[in-house]
C-alpha positions in Angstrom: 5.4 36.9 -27.5 6.2 34.9 -30.6 7.5 31.9 -28.7 4.4 31.8 -26.8 2.1 31.6 -29.8 4.4 29.1 -31.2 4.4 27.0 -28.1 0.5 27.2 -27.9 0.2 26.2 -31.6 2.5 23.0 -31.0 0.5 22.2 -27.9 -2.8 22.4 -29.9 -1.3 20.4 -32.8 0.0 17.6 -30.6 -3.4 17.2 -28.7 -5.5 17.1 -31.8 -6.4 13.4 -32.9 -8.6 14.2 -35.8 -6.4 12.5 -38.6 -5.2 9.5 -36.5 -7.8 7.2 -38.0 -6.8 8.1 -41.5 -3.2 7.5 -40.8 -3.9 4.2 -39.2 -6.1 3.1 -42.2 -3.4 4.4 -44.6 -1.0 2.0 -42.9 -3.1 -1.0 -42.3 -5.2 -1.3 -45.6 -2.1 -2.2 -47.6 -1.1 -4.7 -45.1 -4.5 -6.4 -45.4 -4.8 -6.1 -49.2 -1.4 -7.3 -50.2 -1.9 -11.1 -49.2 -5.3 -11.0 -50.9 -3.8 -9.5 -54.1 -1.0 -12.2 -54.1 -3.3 -14.9 -53.5 -5.6 -13.8 -56.4 -2.6 -13.4 -58.7 -1.5 -17.0 -57.7 -5.0 -18.4 -58.2 -5.1 -16.7 -61.7 -1.7 -18.3 -62.7 -2.7 -21.8 -61.4 -6.0 -21.5 -63.4 -4.1 -20.4 -66.6 -1.6 -23.2 -66.1 -4.4 -25.6 -65.5 -5.9 -24.6 -68.8 -2.5 -24.9 -70.5 -2.2 -28.5 -69.3 -5.7 -29.4 -70.5 -4.8 -28.0 -73.9 -1.6 -29.8 -74.0 -3.2 -33.2 -73.2 -6.0 -32.6 -75.8 -3.2 -32.1 -78.4 -1.4 -35.3 -77.3 -4.6 -37.3 -77.4 -5.4 -35.8 -81.0 -1.9 -37.0 -82.0 -2.8 -40.6 -80.7 -6.2 -40.7 -82.3 -4.9 -39.6 -85.6 -2.6 -42.5 -85.8 0.5 -41.2 -84.1 2.6 -44.3 -82.9 6.0 -42.6 -81.8 6.7 -42.0 -78.2 9.3 -39.4 -79.1 6.9 -37.6 -81.5 4.4 -37.6 -78.7 6.7 -36.0 -76.2 7.5 -33.5 -79.0 3.8 -32.8 -79.5 3.4 -32.1 -75.7 6.4 -29.9 -75.5 5.3 -27.9 -78.5 1.7 -27.5 -77.2 2.7 -26.4 -73.8 3.3 -22.8 -73.0 6.2 -23.1 -70.8 8.9 -25.6 -70.1 8.2 -29.3 -69.1 11.1 -31.6 -67.8 11.2 -35.1 -69.3 10.5 -36.3 -65.6 7.2 -34.4 -65.7 5.8 -36.5 -68.6 4.6 -40.1 -67.9 3.5 -42.3 -70.8 2.3 -45.9 -70.2 1.0 -48.2 -72.9 -0.8 -51.2 -72.0 -2.8 -54.1 -73.8 -6.1 -55.2 -72.2 -9.1 -57.3 -72.6 -11.8 -55.2 -71.0 -14.3 -57.9 -70.1 -12.5 -61.1 -70.2 -9.2 -63.0 -70.2 -6.9 -62.8 -73.1 -6.4 -66.0 -75.1 -3.1 -66.9 -76.6 -3.1 -68.9 -79.7 0.1 -70.8 -80.4 0.1 -73.7 -83.0 -3.6 -74.1 -82.8 -3.8 -74.4 -79.0 -5.5 -71.7 -77.1 -4.3 -70.9 -73.7 -6.1 -68.4 -71.4 -3.9 -65.6 -70.0 -5.5 -64.6 -66.8 -4.3 -61.0 -66.6 -5.9 -57.6 -67.2 -3.2 -55.5 -68.6 0.1 -56.1 -70.4 2.7 -53.4 -70.7 3.7 -52.3 -74.2 5.0 -49.2 -75.8 3.6 -47.1 -78.8 6.1 -48.6 -81.0 5.3 -52.2 -80.0 1.6 -52.1 -79.7 1.0 -54.2 -82.7 1.8 -57.1 -80.3 -1.5 -56.3 -78.7 -3.4 -58.5 -81.1 -4.4 -61.4 -78.8 -8.0 -62.4 -79.1 -10.1 -62.2 -75.8 -12.0 -65.0 -74.5 -15.2 -63.1 -75.2 -14.3 -62.9 -79.0 -13.1 -59.3 -79.0 -9.6 -58.1 -79.9 -7.3 -56.7 -77.1 -7.4 -52.9 -76.8 -4.6 -50.6 -76.5 -4.8 -48.1 -73.6 -2.3 -45.2 -73.5 -2.1 -43.3 -70.2 -0.5 -39.9 -70.1 0.2 -37.9 -67.0 1.8 -34.5 -67.0 3.0 -32.8 -63.8 3.7 -29.2 -63.6 4.4 -26.8 -60.8 3.3 -23.1 -61.3 5.4 -20.6 -59.9 3.5 -18.1 -57.9 4.2 -14.9 -56.3 3.0 -16.1 -52.8 3.1 -20.0 -53.1 3.9 -22.5 -55.8 1.0 -24.8 -56.8 1.6 -28.2 -58.0 -0.8 -29.3 -60.9 -1.3 -32.8 -62.6 -3.5 -33.7 -65.8 -3.8 -37.4 -66.5 -5.7 -38.6 -69.6 -6.3 -42.2 -70.9 -6.8 -42.7 -74.7 -7.9 -45.9 -76.1 -6.5 -46.8 -79.5 -8.3 -49.2 -81.7 
């Protein structure tokens, strides 16, 4: 008698499908939400790293605008203000001299010679050489281009970021 009741109870239990949807949902919902969660975390980390790059380039431009003229010190400012680790290869600094609206004029022993080029390469340490007078009468300008590359390490995917600024020094 006891076996028959147990057999009947097991048959009723196995034929009942009332909790199937809840079990399927309990299995599927985490599988759907996990990629969304990881993507959201990665996006947040990328936004934070982008803000960090913006803050770092702002500090570098402030250094240049306040009279900083050493490339090594500029790299130090960049590394100090960045929250994380930057490799030397991630930082690109180019300095050039330019006449924005005209050709440069070279004056040697009283002779004026037009120099038909837009940019001359210089360094922060040698930018005093950017003293040629342009054909429109203005002095050559010094332009410092700074580019920082950084890859944020995400949970789901790494995201490459770049921030580039140009600072004109008078």
